[in-house]
C-alpha positions as CSV (number, residue, x, y, z in Angstrom):
1,M,8.2,2.9,-31.9
2,I,4.6,4.1,-31.2
3,T,2.7,1.6,-29.1
4,Y,-1.1,1.3,-28.9
5,A,-1.1,2.9,-25.4
6,Q,0.5,6.0,-26.9
7,T,-2.3,6.5,-29.5
8,I,-5.3,6.9,-27.1
9,S,-6.6,10.3,-26.0
10,P,-6.4,11.6,-22.4
11,S,-10.1,10.9,-21.9
12,E,-9.7,7.3,-23.2
13,E,-6.7,6.9,-20.9
14,T,-8.8,7.8,-17.9
15,N,-11.5,5.4,-19.0
16,A,-9.0,2.6,-19.5
17,E,-7.6,3.2,-16.0
18,R,-11.1,3.0,-14.6
19,I,-11.9,-0.2,-16.4
20,V,-8.6,-1.8,-15.3
21,A,-9.3,-0.9,-11.7
22,V,-12.8,-2.4,-11.8
23,L,-12.0,-5.5,-13.7
24,R,-8.8,-6.2,-11.6
25,D,-10.9,-5.9,-8.4
26,E,-13.5,-8.3,-9.8
27,I,-10.8,-10.8,-10.9
28,V,-9.1,-10.7,-7.6
29,R,-12.4,-11.2,-5.7
30,L,-13.4,-14.0,-8.1
31,V,-16.4,-12.2,-9.3
32,L,-14.8,-12.9,-12.7
33,K,-13.5,-16.4,-12.3
34,P,-10.7,-18.2,-14.1
35,G,-11.9,-19.2,-17.5
36,D,-14.7,-16.6,-17.7
37,P,-14.9,-14.7,-21.0
38,V,-14.4,-10.9,-21.0
39,S,-16.2,-9.5,-24.0
40,E,-14.9,-6.3,-25.4
41,S,-18.3,-5.3,-26.8
42,E,-20.1,-6.1,-23.5
43,M,-17.5,-4.2,-21.5
44,A,-17.9,-1.2,-23.8
45,V,-21.7,-1.2,-23.1
46,R,-21.2,-1.8,-19.4
47,F,-18.8,1.1,-18.9
48,G,-20.5,3.4,-21.5
49,V,-17.3,3.9,-23.6
50,S,-16.0,3.0,-27.0
51,R,-14.1,-0.2,-27.6
52,Q,-10.7,1.5,-27.7
53,P,-10.3,2.1,-23.9
54,V,-11.7,-1.3,-23.3
55,R,-9.1,-2.8,-25.6
56,E,-6.4,-0.8,-23.9
57,A,-7.6,-2.0,-20.4
58,L,-7.6,-5.6,-21.5
59,I,-4.0,-5.3,-22.8
60,R,-2.9,-3.9,-19.4
61,L,-4.7,-6.8,-17.6
62,A,-3.0,-9.2,-19.9
63,E,0.4,-7.6,-19.0
64,A,-0.5,-8.2,-15.4
65,G,-1.2,-11.9,-16.1
66,L,-4.9,-11.7,-15.4
67,V,-6.5,-12.2,-18.8
68,S,-5.4,-13.9,-22.0
69,V,-5.9,-11.7,-25.2
70,Q,-5.5,-13.5,-28.5
71,A,-6.4,-12.5,-32.0
72,R,-9.7,-14.0,-33.1
73,K,-10.2,-15.8,-29.8
74,A,-12.3,-14.8,-26.8
75,T,-10.5,-12.9,-24.1
76,R,-10.6,-14.9,-20.9
77,V,-9.6,-14.7,-17.3
78,V,-6.5,-16.8,-16.9
79,R,-6.0,-19.5,-14.3
80,I,-3.8,-18.8,-11.4
81,S,-0.1,-19.6,-12.0
82,E,1.7,-20.8,-8.9
83,K,5.0,-19.6,-10.4
84,S,3.6,-16.1,-11.0
85,V,2.3,-16.0,-7.4
86,L,5.7,-17.0,-6.0
87,N,7.4,-14.5,-8.3
88,A,5.1,-11.8,-7.0
89,K,5.9,-12.8,-3.4
90,F,9.6,-12.6,-4.1
91,I,9.3,-9.1,-5.5
92,R,7.0,-7.9,-2.8
93,E,9.1,-9.2,0.0
94,A,12.3,-7.9,-1.4
95,L,11.0,-4.4,-1.8
96,E,8.7,-4.1,1.2
97,V,11.4,-5.3,3.6
98,E,13.2,-2.1,2.7
99,I,10.1,0.0,3.2
100,M,9.8,-1.5,6.7
101,R,13.4,-0.9,7.7
102,R,13.2,2.7,6.4
103,A,9.9,3.2,8.3
104,A,11.4,1.9,11.5
105,G,14.3,4.3,11.1
106,L,12.2,7.3,10.4
107,A,9.2,6.7,12.6
108,Q,7.7,9.7,14.4
109,P,5.3,9.7,17.4
110,H,2.4,11.0,15.2
111,W,2.6,8.0,12.9
112,R,0.7,6.1,15.5
113,D,-2.2,8.5,15.0
114,V,-2.1,7.7,11.3
115,L,-1.8,3.9,11.4
116,E,-4.0,3.1,14.4
117,P,-7.3,4.3,12.7
118,L,-6.6,1.9,9.8
119,L,-6.0,-1.0,12.3
120,E,-9.2,-0.1,14.1
121,Q,-11.2,-0.1,10.9
122,Q,-9.6,-3.5,10.1
123,A,-10.8,-4.8,13.5
124,V,-14.3,-3.7,12.6
125,A,-14.1,-5.5,9.3
126,V,-12.8,-8.7,11.0
127,L,-15.8,-8.7,13.4
128,A,-18.2,-8.2,10.5
129,K,-16.3,-10.8,8.4
130,D,-16.3,-8.2,5.7
131,L,-13.6,-9.6,3.4
132,R,-13.9,-6.9,0.7
133,T,-13.4,-4.1,3.1
134,F,-10.6,-5.8,5.0
135,H,-8.8,-6.5,1.7
136,A,-9.0,-2.8,0.8
137,L,-7.8,-1.7,4.3
138,D,-5.0,-4.2,4.2
139,D,-3.6,-2.5,1.1
140,A,-4.3,0.9,2.5
141,F,-2.2,0.0,5.6
142,H,0.8,-1.1,3.6
143,R,0.5,1.9,1.3
144,K,0.3,4.3,4.2
145,I,3.5,3.1,5.7
146,A,5.2,3.7,2.3
147,E,3.7,7.2,2.2
148,L,4.9,8.0,5.7
149,C,8.5,7.4,4.7
150,E,8.0,9.0,1.3
151,V,8.6,5.9,-0.8
152,E,5.0,5.4,-2.0
153,F,6.4,4.9,-5.5
154,V,7.9,1.6,-4.2
155,W,4.4,0.5,-3.2
156,D,3.2,1.4,-6.7
157,L,5.8,-1.0,-8.1
158,I,4.7,-3.8,-5.7
159,D,1.0,-3.2,-6.4
160,A,1.7,-3.5,-10.2
161,Q,3.2,-7.0,-9.6
162,K,0.9,-8.5,-7.0
163,A,-2.4,-9.1,-8.7
164,Q,-1.8,-12.9,-9.0
165,L,-0.8,-13.0,-5.3
166,D,-3.9,-11.0,-4.4
167,R,-6.2,-13.6,-6.0
168,V,-4.8,-16.3,-3.8
169,R,-4.9,-14.1,-0.7
170,Y,-8.5,-13.2,-1.3
171,M,-9.8,-16.8,-1.9
172,T,-8.3,-17.8,1.5
173,L,-8.9,-14.6,3.4
174,D,-11.8,-16.0,5.4
175,A,-9.3,-18.4,7.0
176,A,-6.7,-15.8,7.7
177,I,-8.4,-12.5,8.4
178,D,-7.9,-12.6,12.2
179,I,-4.2,-13.6,11.8
180,N,-3.7,-10.8,9.2
181,L,-4.9,-8.2,11.7
182,I,-2.5,-9.6,14.4
183,E,0.4,-9.5,12.0
184,H,-0.5,-5.9,11.0
185,R,-0.4,-4.9,14.6
186,E,3.0,-6.5,15.0
187,I,4.3,-4.6,12.0
188,A,3.0,-1.3,13.4
189,Q,4.4,-1.9,16.9
190,A,7.8,-2.7,15.5
191,I,7.7,0.6,13.6
192,Y,6.5,2.5,16.6
193,D,9.4,1.0,18.6
194,R,11.8,2.0,15.8
195,D,13.0,-1.6,15.7
196,A,14.1,-2.3,12.1
197,G,14.9,-6.0,12.7
198,A,11.5,-6.7,14.3
199,A,9.8,-4.8,11.4
200,E,11.6,-6.9,8.8
201,T,10.8,-10.1,10.7
202,A,7.2,-9.2,11.0
203,L,6.9,-8.3,7.3
204,R,8.6,-11.5,6.2
205,N,6.3,-13.6,8.4
206,H,3.3,-11.8,7.0
207,V,4.2,-12.1,3.3
208,G,5.6,-15.5,3.7
209,K,2.2,-17.0,4.6
210,I,1.4,-17.0,0.8
211,T,2.8,-20.6,0.5
212,S,0.2,-21.9,2.9
213,H,-2.5,-19.8,1.2
214,L,-1.5,-21.4,-2.1
215,A,-1.9,-24.9,-0.7
216,L,-5.3,-24.1,0.8
217,G,-6.5,-22.4,-2.4
218,R,-5.5,-25.4,-4.5
219,Q,-7.4,-27.6,-2.0
220,R,-10.5,-25.5,-2.2
221,L,-10.6,-24.5,-5.8
222,P,-8.3,-26.7,-7.8
223,D,-9.9,-25.9,-11.2
224,Y,-8.9,-22.2,-10.7
225,F,-5.2,-23.0,-10.9
226,A,-3.0,-23.7,-13.9
227,P,-1.3,-27.1,-14.0
228,K,2.1,-27.1,-12.2
């Protein structure tokens, strides 16, 4: 069966990927808030493209659970589903634990030279209270570990599933940015020490904090969440 995604040209595919990246980032950072409309025609003007790549981008965002696309109705940013967040946590933890154990088993001395600059940049972002930069460096740190042990495709799988989780993490990041850096350092040290058990424990502790972030997010912005 031919799907809509298979009918777009290579240039339209590139435009769709660009639009997905920008809108996903804005939804995660609450620039586009739950309930906000996302107009196909306005997005086409904004990005300087036809409606076709915009439509494809919105379909992909809907598949990620970030927008609701319905015929003859306005496309809107969806409210945060607690179940979807916990599902994403389960997937991330299950897959990333294996990355950490693999990293600890394969760690080489030069890995410190690769990871420490990312941690130093994170420290600068913490001091500046630069949430956007820290969030990007957070993902870069986890992706780099996967790349070092040559399983970056696993991080791609995680990244495709964690958009809902990222929305909650970002809305509470100001309360956890210092702790996140500490936890990243613990993960890195366990890898340098080639201690798979410690790496797993540090990762589970790090990802497991999402339950407390959920509670804080609901307390701060209850209207952004779907009913339980």
